[in-house]
N, C-alpha and C positions, 0 to 999 in steps of 0.2 A: 608651460606650452600646451596647447590643445592637442589631445590625442583622439584619433578617430575611434569610433565604436569597433571597427574591424580589428584595430590593433589590440583591443582588450580581449577579443574572442579568438585571436589567432592561435594562442597557446593556452588552452583551457585545462590542460593536464589530462588525467585519466578519466575515461568515461566509466559509467557504471559497469558495463560489460567487461571492460579491460581490468577494472579493479577486482571484480569477483573472480575472473580467470586467474589473476595474479595471486589472489588470496587462496584459491584452490591449489595452485602450484606449491604454495608455501605450507599449506595444511592438507596433506594427502587424505586425511580422514574426513574432510569436509565433503558432504554429499554433492555429487556433480549435478543432481537435480535442482539444487538451489539456484543455479544460474538461470535455468529456464523459468523457474517460478518467480524469481525477482524481476526478470525482464518482462514477464507477463504482467506483473503488478505495475511495473513502470509504464508499460503500454497503456494499461487501464488509466493510470494517473495522467498520462498525456491527454487522453480522450476526455477525461473529467475536467482537466484544466482548461481545455479548449471551450467547453461549455460554460465553466465558471467565469471565464474572462468575457463572455458575451451575454451574461444573464440579463443585464438591463436592456439589451437589444432584442431579447426574445421573450417568449411567454413562459419562461421556466421558473419564475419566482412565484411562490405561493404553496399552499398545501394541497394534498390529494384528497382530503376528506376521509382519510383512513388512518389507522394507527399500526405501528410496527409491534414486534414481539416484546419490546421493552415498555410498551404503553405510550411511546412518544408519537405525536401526530406527524405523519409522513409529509415531507415536502416533495414537490415534483422532482427536485434534483436528487433526493434520496433514491428514488426509483431509477433514475437515469444512471447514477453512480453504481447501484446494485447491478444493473444489466451490463454495464461496461466491465465490471470486475468478473462476473460470471462468464461473459463472452471470452475474455482474455484467458481465463483459467481453463475453460473447456478445451482449448487447443493444446494443453499441456498434458501429455500422457502420464506423467508421474503423479498427477493429482486425481484422486478418486472421488473426493467429496468436499463440499464447502458448507459452512454454516454462516449465515448472514443475519445481521440484526433486522434486516428488512423482510425476512421470511421465517416463519415459525419452524418449518420442517427442514430436515437435512436435505441438501441439494446433492444428489448423486450424479456425478458427471459420466460421460460416455466411457471414459477409461476407468472402469470400475475395479480393475486390478492394480491401479496406481498405489504407490507406497505412501503418499502423503495426503493429509487433509489440511484445509485452511479454515480458520475462524476469522471473520472480518466484520468491521463496521464500515460499509462503503462510503458513508459521509457522516462523520462525527461532527457535532456542533451545527447541524443544519438550521436551528433557530437563528443563528448568526447571519444567515443569508440576507435577511431584510435590511440589516444595518451594515452590510459590507464588511463584516469582521471575519477573521480567519476561520476556515473549516478544514477538515482533513479526512483522509482514509487511513484506517488502522487495520493491520493484518498480523496474523500469527500462524506459524507453520508447525505442524506436528507430524510425526511418523505414525501411521495407522497401527493399531494394536491387533486387529483381526487379520486372519489369513487372506491373502489376495484372492483366493478362490471362493471366498465366502462373501456374503452381502456386507456392506458397510454397516457397522453397529453404532448405537448411541455412544458407547464407551470410546469409540474412535475420536469423537469430537468433544467429549466431556473430560478431557485430561487436565491435570494440574498445570499451572503456569511453568513450573520447573521442568516440565517435560518438553517444552518448546525446543525445536531445532533451530529456529530463527524467528525474528519478528521485525516489524518496521512500521513506519507511517509515512504518508505523503501529506505535506502541509501546503494548502493553497492560500498564501498570504501575499505580502508585498512581492515575494518571489515564490516560486513553487519548488519545494524541497522534498527529497526522498531521503529518509534516515533509516538505517537498518543495522542489525547486529546478527551475527551467526555464532555468537558465544564468546568471541574474543574481540572486544572493542566495539564502539558505536561510531558509524561513519555517516557523514552528511553530504548529499549530492544536490546541486542546484540545476534546475532545468533551464537550458538555453534554447529558446524557441527557434533561433535562426539555424541552429545545428540539429534541432529536434532530438536532443539527447540530454541526459543527466551527467554532470561532471563533478568530480570530487572537489569539494571546497573545504569541508570540515573533517579531516581525518582524526580518528581517535578522540571523539568528543568526550568530555568529562564535565560533571557538575563542579562549579567553583566552590571552594571552601566557604566563601561568603558571597552572598548576592545582594543586589540592591532593590530587587522587586519581589513581591509575593502575590501569588494569584490562587484563587480557589474556585472550583466549578461547583456552584451551589444551585 
């Protein structure tokens, strides 16, 4: 029997915000600031998704004629994604600084006494744009090491991966997904444009013991 689209979206389960609030209630030691940071990255992801879905209708495909800090040629969408992420994080008082693949220097935000720093690649896989293959945003959250009363230091953003408080990525593929971990489990959320929100679809993601596909980024 045919089911309308509305029937599928009527009961989508927990939104990203609802899930994080629930996780914080169950884990009292989980930093409250993570809710604001994750929602900011989700907001940036929505804005980037909106541009990605209209690339062929705009003048956003192609290179900038410049190279980023990793030596990759910058795509126009790289710069747009970078700006959307920085704009979203600037509003979060808990974040004092960001390091981005698209800018060589540390980006110190207005809330210089914030407790957290983010490392991110605003748009990983941008060479895939021309062939309409998946691209994504990757981010990592660290607690700053320097005193809040001092200037942000290089050591604040050059921490080992094991020092991460949380991390995640947003994948712009056949659907737009946000996947994150705060140290206990990995959870996947899918963006529903009619609701303008991410909803929990893949709780407690795990790698299968055996897979059927193998991929390498060379």
